C-alpha positions as YAML, in Angstrom:
chain: A
units: angstrom
residues:
- id: 1
  name: MET
  ca: [0.00, 0.00, 0.00]
- id: 2
  name: SER
  ca: [1.41, 3.35, -1.05]
- id: 3
  name: ARG
  ca: [1.72, 6.39, 1.19]
- id: 4
  name: LEU
  ca: [-1.06, 8.09, -0.82]
- id: 5
  name: ASP
  ca: [-3.43, 5.17, -0.21]
- id: 6
  name: ARG
  ca: [-2.70, 5.19, 3.51]
- id: 7
  name: TYR
  ca: [-3.22, 8.93, 3.67]
- id: 8
  name: VAL
  ca: [-6.59, 8.84, 1.86]
- id: 9
  name: LEU
  ca: [-7.75, 5.87, 3.94]
- id: 10
  name: GLY
  ca: [-6.76, 7.77, 7.07]
- id: 11
  name: GLU
  ca: [-9.06, 10.57, 5.96]
- id: 12
  name: MET
  ca: [-11.97, 8.28, 5.07]
- id: 13
  name: LEU
  ca: [-12.13, 5.62, 7.78]
- id: 14
  name: PRO
  ca: [-12.78, 7.90, 10.81]
- id: 15
  name: PRO
  ca: [-15.82, 9.61, 9.20]
- id: 16
  name: PHE
  ca: [-16.98, 6.22, 7.88]
- id: 17
  name: LEU
  ca: [-16.95, 4.75, 11.39]
- id: 18
  name: PHE
  ca: [-18.55, 7.91, 12.73]
- id: 19
  name: GLY
  ca: [-21.26, 7.57, 10.07]
- id: 20
  name: VAL
  ca: [-21.95, 3.96, 11.04]
- id: 21
  name: GLY
  ca: [-22.36, 5.00, 14.67]
- id: 22
  name: ALA
  ca: [-24.45, 8.10, 13.93]
- id: 23
  name: PHE
  ca: [-26.77, 6.45, 11.42]
- id: 24
  name: LEU
  ca: [-27.09, 3.40, 13.67]
- id: 25
  name: ALA
  ca: [-28.19, 5.63, 16.54]
- id: 26
  name: VAL
  ca: [-30.87, 7.15, 14.30]
- id: 27
  name: LEU
  ca: [-32.15, 3.79, 13.08]
- id: 28
  name: VAL
  ca: [-32.09, 2.21, 16.53]
- id: 29
  name: GLY
  ca: [-33.88, 5.17, 18.06]
- id: 30
  name: THR
  ca: [-36.62, 5.24, 15.43]
- id: 31
  name: SER
  ca: [-37.17, 1.51, 14.94]
- id: 32
  name: ALA
  ca: [-35.34, -1.14, 16.97]
- id: 33
  name: LEU
  ca: [-35.57, 0.67, 20.31]
- id: 34
  name: TYR
  ca: [-39.28, 1.35, 19.81]
- id: 35
  name: GLU
  ca: [-39.87, -2.34, 19.09]
- id: 36
  name: MET
  ca: [-37.96, -3.35, 22.23]
- id: 37
  name: LEU
  ca: [-39.96, -0.94, 24.40]
- id: 38
  name: THR
  ca: [-43.16, -2.24, 22.84]
- id: 39
  name: LEU
  ca: [-42.22, -5.79, 23.84]
- id: 40
  name: ILE
  ca: [-41.54, -4.66, 27.41]
- id: 41
  name: PHE
  ca: [-44.39, -2.26, 28.14]
- id: 42
  name: ARG
  ca: [-47.19, -3.44, 25.84]
- id: 43
  name: GLN
  ca: [-46.62, -7.18, 25.71]
- id: 44
  name: GLY
  ca: [-45.08, -7.61, 29.14]
- id: 45
  name: PHE
  ca: [-41.84, -9.28, 28.06]
- id: 46
  name: PRO
  ca: [-39.05, -9.50, 30.67]
- id: 47
  name: VAL
  ca: [-36.36, -6.88, 30.09]
- id: 48
  name: PRO
  ca: [-33.54, -9.45, 29.57]
- id: 49
  name: LEU
  ca: [-35.60, -11.26, 26.93]
- id: 50
  name: ALA
  ca: [-36.46, -8.02, 25.11]
- id: 51
  name: LEU
  ca: [-32.79, -7.06, 25.16]
- id: 52
  name: GLU
  ca: [-31.88, -10.45, 23.70]
- id: 53
  name: VAL
  ca: [-34.34, -9.94, 20.85]
- id: 54
  name: PHE
  ca: [-32.90, -6.44, 20.32]
- id: 55
  name: VAL
  ca: [-29.35, -7.82, 20.08]
- id: 56
  name: PHE
  ca: [-30.38, -10.56, 17.64]
- id: 57
  name: LYS
  ca: [-31.97, -7.99, 15.32]
- id: 58
  name: LEU
  ca: [-29.12, -5.48, 15.58]
- id: 59
  name: PRO
  ca: [-26.89, -6.89, 12.75]
- id: 60
  name: ALA
  ca: [-29.68, -6.31, 10.21]
- id: 61
  name: THR
  ca: [-29.83, -2.67, 11.32]
- id: 62
  name: VAL
  ca: [-26.04, -2.24, 11.28]
- id: 63
  name: VAL
  ca: [-25.85, -3.40, 7.66]
- id: 64
  name: LEU
  ca: [-28.38, -0.72, 6.67]
- id: 65
  name: THR
  ca: [-25.94, 1.98, 7.81]
- id: 66
  name: PHE
  ca: [-23.08, 0.85, 5.54]
- id: 67
  name: PRO
  ca: [-24.20, 2.57, 2.29]
- id: 68
  name: MET
  ca: [-24.89, 5.85, 4.11]
- id: 69
  name: ALA
  ca: [-21.60, 5.64, 5.98]
- id: 70
  name: ALA
  ca: [-19.67, 4.83, 2.78]
- id: 71
  name: MET
  ca: [-20.97, 7.97, 1.09]
- id: 72
  name: PHE
  ca: [-20.46, 10.08, 4.21]
- id: 73
  name: GLY
  ca: [-16.86, 8.86, 4.68]
- id: 74
  name: SER
  ca: [-16.02, 9.36, 1.02]
- id: 75
  name: LEU
  ca: [-17.62, 12.79, 0.90]
- id: 76
  name: MET
  ca: [-15.90, 14.04, 4.05]
- id: 77
  name: ALA
  ca: [-12.47, 12.67, 3.06]
- id: 78
  name: ILE
  ca: [-12.38, 14.27, -0.39]
- id: 79
  name: SER
  ca: [-13.99, 17.49, 0.87]
- id: 80
  name: ARG
  ca: [-11.25, 17.83, 3.47]
- id: 81
  name: LEU
  ca: [-8.52, 17.26, 0.88]
- id: 82
  name: SER
  ca: [-10.21, 19.67, -1.51]
- id: 83
  name: GLY
  ca: [-10.83, 22.33, 1.13]
- id: 84
  name: ASP
  ca: [-7.20, 22.37, 2.30]
- id: 85
  name: GLY
  ca: [-5.82, 22.54, -1.24]
- id: 86
  name: GLU
  ca: [-4.20, 19.10, -1.03]
- id: 87
  name: LEU
  ca: [-6.39, 17.75, -3.81]
- id: 88
  name: VAL
  ca: [-5.27, 20.55, -6.13]
- id: 89
  name: ALA
  ca: [-1.63, 19.94, -5.23]
- id: 90
  name: LEU
  ca: [-1.89, 16.20, -5.91]
- id: 91
  name: ARG
  ca: [-3.56, 16.75, -9.26]
- id: 92
  name: ALA
  ca: [-1.00, 19.41, -10.18]
- id: 93
  name: GLY
  ca: [1.66, 16.80, -9.44]
- id: 94
  name: GLY
  ca: [0.16, 14.48, -12.05]
- id: 95
  name: VAL
  ca: [-1.98, 12.29, -9.80]
- id: 96
  name: SER
  ca: [-5.39, 11.73, -11.35]
- id: 97
  name: LEU
  ca: [-8.63, 12.04, -9.40]
- id: 98
  name: VAL
  ca: [-9.40, 8.39, -10.10]
- id: 99
  name: ARG
  ca: [-6.06, 7.34, -8.58]
- id: 100
  name: ILE
  ca: [-6.65, 9.52, -5.53]
- id: 101
  name: GLY
  ca: [-10.09, 7.98, -5.03]
- id: 102
  name: LEU
  ca: [-8.97, 4.38, -5.67]
- id: 103
  name: PRO
  ca: [-8.63, 3.44, -1.96]
- id: 104
  name: ILE
  ca: [-12.11, 4.88, -1.34]
- id: 105
  name: LEU
  ca: [-13.58, 2.65, -4.04]
- id: 106
  name: VAL
  ca: [-11.73, -0.35, -2.60]
- id: 107
  name: VAL
  ca: [-13.28, 0.39, 0.79]
- id: 108
  name: GLY
  ca: [-16.68, 0.51, -0.94]
- id: 109
  name: LEU
  ca: [-16.05, -2.93, -2.45]
- id: 110
  name: VAL
  ca: [-14.96, -4.37, 0.89]
- id: 111
  name: VAL
  ca: [-17.98, -2.90, 2.66]
- id: 112
  name: SER
  ca: [-20.29, -4.29, -0.03]
- id: 113
  name: ALA
  ca: [-18.78, -7.77, 0.25]
- id: 114
  name: ALA
  ca: [-19.06, -7.63, 4.04]
- id: 115
  name: SER
  ca: [-22.71, -6.55, 3.77]
- id: 116
  name: LEU
  ca: [-23.48, -9.46, 1.45]
- id: 117
  name: ALA
  ca: [-21.80, -11.94, 3.82]
- id: 118
  name: ILE
  ca: [-23.57, -10.56, 6.90]
- id: 119
  name: ASN
  ca: [-26.95, -10.52, 5.14]
- id: 120
  name: GLU
  ca: [-26.55, -14.15, 4.11]
- id: 121
  name: LEU
  ca: [-24.68, -15.78, 7.00]
- id: 122
  name: VAL
  ca: [-25.60, -13.72, 10.07]
- id: 123
  name: VAL
  ca: [-28.91, -11.89, 9.64]
- id: 124
  name: PRO
  ca: [-31.29, -14.76, 8.65]
- id: 125
  name: PRO
  ca: [-30.44, -17.13, 11.55]
- id: 126
  name: LEU
  ca: [-30.47, -14.29, 14.09]
- id: 127
  name: ASN
  ca: [-33.80, -12.95, 12.80]
- id: 128
  name: ASP
  ca: [-35.19, -16.47, 13.03]
- id: 129
  name: ARG
  ca: [-33.88, -16.81, 16.58]
- id: 130
  name: ALA
  ca: [-35.49, -13.49, 17.56]
- id: 131
  name: PHE
  ca: [-38.81, -14.64, 16.10]
- id: 132
  name: VAL
  ca: [-38.65, -17.94, 18.00]
- id: 133
  name: LEU
  ca: [-37.99, -16.07, 21.26]
- id: 134
  name: ILE
  ca: [-40.98, -13.78, 20.68]
- id: 135
  name: ARG
  ca: [-43.22, -16.69, 19.70]
- id: 136
  name: ASN
  ca: [-42.27, -18.83, 22.68]
- id: 137
  name: ALA
  ca: [-42.61, -15.94, 25.12]
- id: 138
  name: SER
  ca: [-46.00, -14.83, 23.84]
- id: 139
  name: GLY
  ca: [-47.33, -18.39, 23.79]
- id: 140
  name: THR
  ca: [-49.04, -17.89, 20.44]
- id: 141
  name: VAL
  ca: [-48.19, -17.35, 16.83]
- id: 142
  name: ALA
  ca: [-51.51, -15.83, 15.79]
- id: 143
  name: GLY
  ca: [-50.94, -12.88, 13.52]
- id: 144
  name: ARG
  ca: [-47.25, -13.66, 13.17]
- id: 145
  name: GLY
  ca: [-47.57, -15.81, 10.06]
- id: 146
  name: ASP
  ca: [-45.67, -18.70, 11.66]
- id: 147
  name: MET
  ca: [-47.78, -21.58, 10.41]
- id: 148
  name: VAL
  ca: [-50.33, -19.76, 8.29]
- id: 149
  name: PHE
  ca: [-50.34, -20.51, 4.58]
- id: 150
  name: GLU
  ca: [-52.71, -20.79, 1.68]
- id: 151
  name: VAL
  ca: [-53.14, -22.79, -1.51]
- id: 152
  name: ARG
  ca: [-54.51, -21.09, -4.61]
- id: 153
  name: ALA
  ca: [-55.71, -22.47, -7.91]
- id: 154
  name: PRO
  ca: [-53.86, -21.37, -11.09]
- id: 155
  name: ASP
  ca: [-56.56, -18.74, -11.69]
- id: 156
  name: GLY
  ca: [-55.90, -17.21, -8.26]
- id: 157
  name: ARG
  ca: [-58.91, -18.63, -6.40]
- id: 158
  name: PHE
  ca: [-58.40, -19.87, -2.83]
- id: 159
  name: GLU
  ca: [-58.44, -23.66, -2.56]
- id: 160
  name: ARG
  ca: [-57.31, -24.17, 1.03]
- id: 161
  name: PHE
  ca: [-56.20, -22.09, 3.96]
- id: 162
  name: LEU
  ca: [-54.36, -23.71, 6.88]
- id: 163
  name: TYR
  ca: [-53.30, -22.40, 10.26]
- id: 164
  name: ALA
  ca: [-51.46, -24.40, 12.92]
- id: 165
  name: GLU
  ca: [-49.95, -23.26, 16.20]
- id: 166
  name: THR
  ca: [-46.84, -25.45, 15.98]
- id: 167
  name: PHE
  ca: [-45.08, -27.95, 13.74]
- id: 168
  name: ASP
  ca: [-42.75, -30.66, 15.02]
- id: 169
  name: PRO
  ca: [-40.42, -31.66, 12.14]
- id: 170
  name: GLU
  ca: [-39.16, -34.74, 13.99]
- id: 171
  name: THR
  ca: [-42.61, -36.33, 14.30]
- id: 172
  name: MET
  ca: [-43.98, -34.47, 11.22]
- id: 173
  name: THR
  ca: [-46.98, -33.33, 13.25]
- id: 174
  name: LEU
  ca: [-49.04, -30.14, 13.18]
- id: 175
  name: LYS
  ca: [-50.72, -29.17, 16.46]
- id: 176
  name: LYS
  ca: [-54.12, -27.46, 16.75]
- id: 177
  name: ALA
  ca: [-54.60, -27.13, 13.01]
- id: 178
  name: THR
  ca: [-57.49, -25.32, 11.35]
- id: 179
  name: ILE
  ca: [-58.16, -26.01, 7.67]
- id: 180
  name: VAL
  ca: [-60.62, -24.11, 5.49]
- id: 181
  name: ASP
  ca: [-61.31, -26.00, 2.25]
- id: 182
  name: PHE
  ca: [-63.13, -24.52, -0.76]
- id: 183
  name: THR
  ca: [-62.60, -27.39, -3.23]
- id: 184
  name: HIS
  ca: [-65.98, -29.10, -2.66]
- id: 185
  name: GLY
  ca: [-68.32, -26.22, -3.46]
- id: 186
  name: GLU
  ca: [-69.45, -24.97, -0.06]
- id: 187
  name: PRO
  ca: [-66.62, -24.21, 2.36]
- id: 188
  name: GLN
  ca: [-65.57, -26.80, 4.93]
- id: 189
  name: THR
  ca: [-63.77, -25.90, 8.14]
- id: 190
  name: LEU
  ca: [-61.87, -28.61, 9.97]
- id: 191
  name: PHE
  ca: [-60.27, -28.26, 13.36]
- id: 192
  name: ALA
  ca: [-57.93, -31.04, 14.53]
- id: 193
  name: GLN
  ca: [-55.88, -31.36, 17.70]
- id: 194
  name: SER
  ca: [-53.20, -33.23, 15.77]
- id: 195
  name: VAL
  ca: [-52.32, -33.69, 12.08]
- id: 196
  name: ARG
  ca: [-49.58, -36.21, 11.27]
- id: 197
  name: TRP
  ca: [-47.92, -36.87, 7.91]
- id: 198
  name: GLN
  ca: [-48.60, -40.41, 6.61]
- id: 199
  name: GLY
  ca: [-46.44, -40.55, 3.52]
- id: 200
  name: GLU
  ca: [-48.95, -39.23, 0.95]
- id: 201
  name: THR
  ca: [-51.59, -37.48, 3.05]
- id: 202
  name: TRP
  ca: [-52.03, -36.00, 6.51]
- id: 203
  name: ALA
  ca: [-53.83, -38.07, 9.16]
- id: 204
  name: MET
  ca: [-56.10, -35.95, 11.35]
- id: 205
  name: GLU
  ca: [-57.15, -36.91, 14.88]
- id: 206
  name: LYS
  ca: [-60.15, -35.62, 16.88]
- id: 207
  name: VAL
  ca: [-61.61, -33.61, 14.04]
- id: 208
  name: ARG
  ca: [-64.48, -31.13, 14.24]
- id: 209
  name: VAL
  ca: [-65.96, -30.50, 10.79]
- id: 210
  name: THR
  ca: [-68.19, -27.53, 9.93]
- id: 211
  name: GLN
  ca: [-69.81, -27.49, 6.47]
- id: 212
  name: GLY
  ca: [-71.23, -24.25, 5.11]
- id: 213
  name: VAL
  ca: [-71.44, -20.89, 6.82]
- id: 214
  name: GLY
  ca: [-73.93, -19.01, 8.95]
- id: 215
  name: SER
  ca: [-77.24, -20.47, 10.12]
- id: 216
  name: GLY
  ca: [-77.21, -23.13, 7.40]
- id: 217
  name: SER
  ca: [-73.94, -24.70, 8.54]
- id: 218
  name: ARG
  ca: [-73.71, -28.30, 9.75]
- id: 219
  name: GLU
  ca: [-71.24, -29.57, 12.33]
- id: 220
  name: TYR
  ca: [-70.10, -33.09, 13.15]
- id: 221
  name: TYR
  ca: [-67.11, -34.87, 14.72]
- id: 222
  name: LEU
  ca: [-64.70, -37.52, 13.50]
- id: 223
  name: THR
  ca: [-62.23, -39.49, 15.59]
- id: 224
  name: ALA
  ca: [-59.86, -39.68, 12.62]
- id: 225
  name: ALA
  ca: [-59.72, -38.60, 8.97]
- id: 226
  name: GLN
  ca: [-57.32, -38.47, 6.03]
- id: 227
  name: TRP
  ca: [-56.92, -35.12, 4.30]
- id: 228
  name: ASP
  ca: [-54.77, -33.56, 1.64]
- id: 229
  name: VAL
  ca: [-53.98, -30.12, 3.05]
- id: 230
  name: GLY
  ca: [-51.84, -29.15, 0.07]
- id: 231
  name: ARG
  ca: [-48.47, -29.14, 1.83]
- id: 232
  name: THR
  ca: [-45.73, -31.69, 2.49]
- id: 233
  name: PRO
  ca: [-43.67, -31.48, 5.72]
- id: 234
  name: GLU
  ca: [-40.75, -30.02, 3.76]
- id: 235
  name: GLU
  ca: [-42.97, -27.24, 2.45]
- id: 236
  name: VAL
  ca: [-44.33, -26.58, 5.95]
- id: 237
  name: THR
  ca: [-40.86, -26.04, 7.39]
- id: 238
  name: ARG
  ca: [-40.03, -23.61, 4.58]
- id: 239
  name: VAL
  ca: [-43.31, -21.70, 4.72]
- id: 240
  name: ARG
  ca: [-42.83, -21.22, 8.44]
- id: 241
  name: LYS
  ca: [-40.02, -18.73, 7.79]
- id: 242
  name: ARG
  ca: [-40.39, -15.21, 6.48]
- id: 243
  name: PRO
  ca: [-38.06, -14.02, 3.66]
- id: 244
  name: GLU
  ca: [-35.79, -12.08, 6.03]
- id: 245
  name: GLU
  ca: [-35.27, -15.28, 8.04]
- id: 246
  name: MET
  ca: [-34.27, -17.39, 5.02]
- id: 247
  name: SER
  ca: [-30.90, -17.92, 3.39]
- id: 248
  name: LEU
  ca: [-30.56, -17.68, -0.38]
- id: 249
  name: PRO
  ca: [-30.87, -21.49, -0.87]
- id: 250
  name: GLU
  ca: [-34.06, -21.45, 1.23]
- id: 251
  name: LEU
  ca: [-35.49, -18.61, -0.84]
- id: 252
  name: HIS
  ca: [-34.69, -20.55, -4.02]
- id: 253
  name: ALA
  ca: [-36.42, -23.63, -2.60]
- id: 254
  name: GLN
  ca: [-39.48, -21.58, -1.61]
- id: 255
  name: ALA
  ca: [-39.68, -20.04, -5.09]
- id: 256
  name: LYS
  ca: [-39.43, -23.50, -6.67]
- id: 257
  name: VAL
  ca: [-42.27, -24.83, -4.51]
- id: 258
  name: ALA
  ca: [-44.46, -21.84, -5.39]
- id: 259
  name: LEU
  ca: [-43.78, -22.27, -9.11]
- id: 260
  name: GLU
  ca: [-44.58, -25.99, -8.94]
- id: 261
  name: ARG
  ca: [-48.00, -25.31, -7.44]
- id: 262
  name: GLY
  ca: [-48.70, -22.48, -9.88]
- id: 263
  name: ASP
  ca: [-48.54, -19.65, -7.34]
- id: 264
  name: GLY
  ca: [-46.93, -16.93, -9.42]
- id: 265
  name: ALA
  ca: [-47.44, -14.17, -6.83]
- id: 266
  name: VAL
  ca: [-45.50, -15.97, -4.09]
- id: 267
  name: ALA
  ca: [-42.83, -17.11, -6.56]
- id: 268
  name: GLY
  ca: [-42.43, -13.50, -7.76]
- id: 269
  name: ARG
  ca: [-41.94, -12.24, -4.21]
- id: 270
  name: MET
  ca: [-39.33, -14.92, -3.48]
- id: 271
  name: LEU
  ca: [-37.43, -14.35, -6.73]
- id: 272
  name: GLN
  ca: [-37.45, -10.60, -6.17]
- id: 273
  name: ASN
  ca: [-36.18, -11.09, -2.60]
- id: 274
  name: ILE
  ca: [-33.32, -13.20, -3.94]
- id: 275
  name: GLN
  ca: [-32.19, -10.52, -6.36]
- id: 276
  name: LEU
  ca: [-32.58, -7.73, -3.81]
- id: 277
  name: ARG
  ca: [-30.52, -9.75, -1.32]
- id: 278
  name: LEU
  ca: [-27.76, -9.93, -3.94]
- id: 279
  name: ALA
  ca: [-28.03, -6.37, -5.27]
- id: 280
  name: MET
  ca: [-28.58, -4.10, -2.26]
- id: 281
  name: PRO
  ca: [-25.18, -4.68, -0.58]
- id: 282
  name: TRP
  ca: [-23.36, -3.48, -3.70]
- id: 283
  name: SER
  ca: [-24.95, -0.06, -3.40]
- id: 284
  name: SER
  ca: [-22.09, 0.85, -1.03]
- id: 285
  name: VAL
  ca: [-19.73, 0.95, -4.02]
- id: 286
  name: GLY
  ca: [-22.02, 3.39, -5.81]
- id: 287
  name: PHE
  ca: [-22.46, 5.57, -2.74]
- id: 288
  name: ALA
  ca: [-18.68, 5.70, -2.17]
- id: 289
  name: LEU
  ca: [-18.24, 6.68, -5.83]
- id: 290
  name: LEU
  ca: [-20.93, 9.34, -5.54]
- id: 291
  name: GLY
  ca: [-19.40, 10.76, -2.35]
- id: 292
  name: LEU
  ca: [-16.01, 10.93, -4.10]
- id: 293
  name: SER
  ca: [-17.52, 12.81, -7.05]
- id: 294
  name: LEU
  ca: [-19.50, 15.27, -4.93]
- id: 295
  name: GLY
  ca: [-16.67, 15.81, -2.45]
- id: 296
  name: VAL
  ca: [-14.48, 17.37, -5.14]
- id: 297
  name: ARG
  ca: [-16.98, 20.21, -5.52]
- id: 298
  name: ARG
  ca: [-17.74, 20.79, -1.84]
- id: 299
  name: GLN
  ca: [-15.27, 22.89, 0.07]
- id: 300
  name: ARG
  ca: [-14.89, 22.03, 3.75]
- id: 301
  name: SER
  ca: [-18.26, 20.35, 4.10]
- id: 302
  name: GLY
  ca: [-19.32, 20.08, 7.71]
- id: 303
  name: ARG
  ca: [-20.42, 16.79, 9.19]
- id: 304
  name: GLY
  ca: [-23.99, 17.94, 9.45]
- id: 305
  name: ILE
  ca: [-24.13, 18.88, 5.77]
- id: 306
  name: GLY
  ca: [-22.41, 15.64, 4.80]
- id: 307
  name: MET
  ca: [-24.80, 13.52, 6.80]
- id: 308
  name: GLY
  ca: [-27.81, 15.41, 5.46]
- id: 309
  name: LEU
  ca: [-26.67, 15.00, 1.85]
- id: 310
  name: SER
  ca: [-26.02, 11.29, 2.43]
- id: 311
  name: LEU
  ca: [-29.52, 10.82, 3.86]
- id: 312
  name: VAL
  ca: [-31.17, 12.70, 0.96]
- id: 313
  name: VAL
  ca: [-29.37, 10.63, -1.67]
- id: 314
  name: LEU
  ca: [-30.10, 7.38, 0.18]
- id: 315
  name: PHE
  ca: [-33.77, 8.36, 0.53]
- id: 316
  name: ILE
  ca: [-34.06, 8.89, -3.23]
- id: 317
  name: TYR
  ca: [-32.24, 5.60, -3.87]
- id: 318
  name: TYR
  ca: [-34.61, 3.61, -1.65]
- id: 319
  name: ILE
  ca: [-37.70, 5.23, -3.16]
- id: 320
  name: VAL
  ca: [-36.56, 4.10, -6.61]
- id: 321
  name: ALA
  ca: [-35.48, 0.66, -5.34]
- id: 322
  name: HIS
  ca: [-38.70, -0.10, -3.46]
- id: 323
  name: THR
  ca: [-40.91, 1.17, -6.29]
- id: 324
  name: LEU
  ca: [-39.16, -1.12, -8.74]
- id: 325
  name: ALA
  ca: [-39.26, -3.99, -6.21]
- id: 326
  name: VAL
  ca: [-43.07, -3.80, -6.13]
- id: 327
  name: LEU
  ca: [-43.12, -4.16, -9.91]
- id: 328
  name: GLY
  ca: [-40.76, -7.10, -9.66]
- id: 329
  name: GLU
  ca: [-42.93, -8.88, -7.09]
- id: 330
  name: ARG
  ca: [-45.86, -8.62, -9.46]
- id: 331
  name: SER
  ca: [-43.74, -10.19, -12.22]
- id: 332
  name: MET
  ca: [-44.20, -7.11, -14.40]
- id: 333
  name: ALA
  ca: [-40.51, -7.09, -15.39]
- id: 334
  name: ASN
  ca: [-37.32, -9.11, -15.19]
- id: 335
  name: HIS
  ca: [-36.36, -9.66, -11.52]
- id: 336
  name: VAL
  ca: [-32.63, -9.24, -12.14]
- id: 337
  name: LEU
  ca: [-33.13, -6.00, -14.07]
- id: 338
  name: ILE
  ca: [-35.52, -4.62, -11.45]
- id: 339
  name: ALA
  ca: [-33.17, -5.34, -8.52]
- id: 340
  name: TRP
  ca: [-29.99, -4.06, -10.15]
- id: 341
  name: THR
  ca: [-31.35, -0.96, -11.94]
- id: 342
  name: PRO
  ca: [-30.98, 1.36, -8.86]
- id: 343
  name: ASN
  ca: [-27.33, 0.32, -8.52]
- id: 344
  name: LEU
  ca: [-26.67, 0.81, -12.22]
- id: 345
  name: LEU
  ca: [-28.18, 4.30, -12.05]
- id: 346
  name: LEU
  ca: [-26.05, 5.06, -9.00]
- id: 347
  name: TYR
  ca: [-22.89, 3.87, -10.79]
- id: 348
  name: LEU
  ca: [-23.67, 5.84, -13.96]
- id: 349
  name: VAL
  ca: [-24.35, 9.07, -12.07]
- id: 350
  name: GLY
  ca: [-21.22, 8.62, -9.94]
- id: 351
  name: ILE
  ca: [-19.00, 7.85, -12.94]
- id: 352
  name: GLY
  ca: [-20.45, 10.76, -14.93]
- id: 353
  name: LEU
  ca: [-19.81, 13.24, -12.10]
- id: 354
  name: LEU
  ca: [-16.33, 11.83, -11.52]
- id: 355
  name: LEU
  ca: [-15.38, 12.19, -15.21]
- id: 356
  name: ARG
  ca: [-16.75, 15.73, -15.21]
- id: 357
  name: ALA
  ca: [-14.78, 16.60, -12.06]
- id: 358
  name: SER
  ca: [-11.62, 15.06, -13.57]
- id: 359
  name: GLU
  ca: [-11.85, 17.39, -16.54]
- id: 360
  name: GLY
  ca: [-12.20, 20.45, -14.29]
...
């Protein structure tokens, strides 16, 4: 590493770390801390348990600060060099702006790779662990989407809806399962204490069956029944998790299952989540590039101005990214193109501004 690289890195890393801390404080104060206090004061969770959930969810929040911090660090480093005349002196000595900013771009690449690794290896299992703690402490999974799933016909009509409180993968048994079936004309509602996988179908024990709705409904009981609920045990274990709790292989498996049963909406959401998981971390490279380009034009930018500019640019980026993501989930465009377009725009703008600044 050359002396120039060490010098530029020395200018960038302190504001980058400051940005991580400052942006993390903002995100924790507006989201994670509020959720922890809600668990304690509204749901009555013990403080140690709420703190444990908070810690498990913290890595996902930390990763969100990396793009903002990359732009803030880049912007502050180049602004400082530009404001003190060092940038002009280096360029007068024959050092190009691209060469000066090379260590900043390398930091952006490293941060992006670290974000991708954390999002894949750390965040999903910790999010899953936090969910399990909340579920076990609350004693119910109602409204959490733990074991709630649906089966739709190719034309989008509901065929079955199933809810179960728990699933034991070792015994392949659903507990306290409720099934609403629309495949026989009038709806049937079945409630079973236990539903066990029997190789091709699910065996239901102590079943209460309600046919029809309202005053015309009929109710009877069965000691046992065989029923096709539209899910295998493998599908149940995958459906149990939400996208943020799944690794990339799990998301691929979920998308494959949805495609096999003709559920294009669910498959679209899974495929879009896969591409977003791959694309979003690499925004840090674009933000570092943009900070480098803008820093050349800003003389002695204060930290407040730098942080504000970083937040504004990131806000615009996420508006574009989330708008396109909605289109991708509805399968209105190519998932890869949808996920990577915001990054490509960021790179093009950054490169254009950098080339323009290099000519100045």
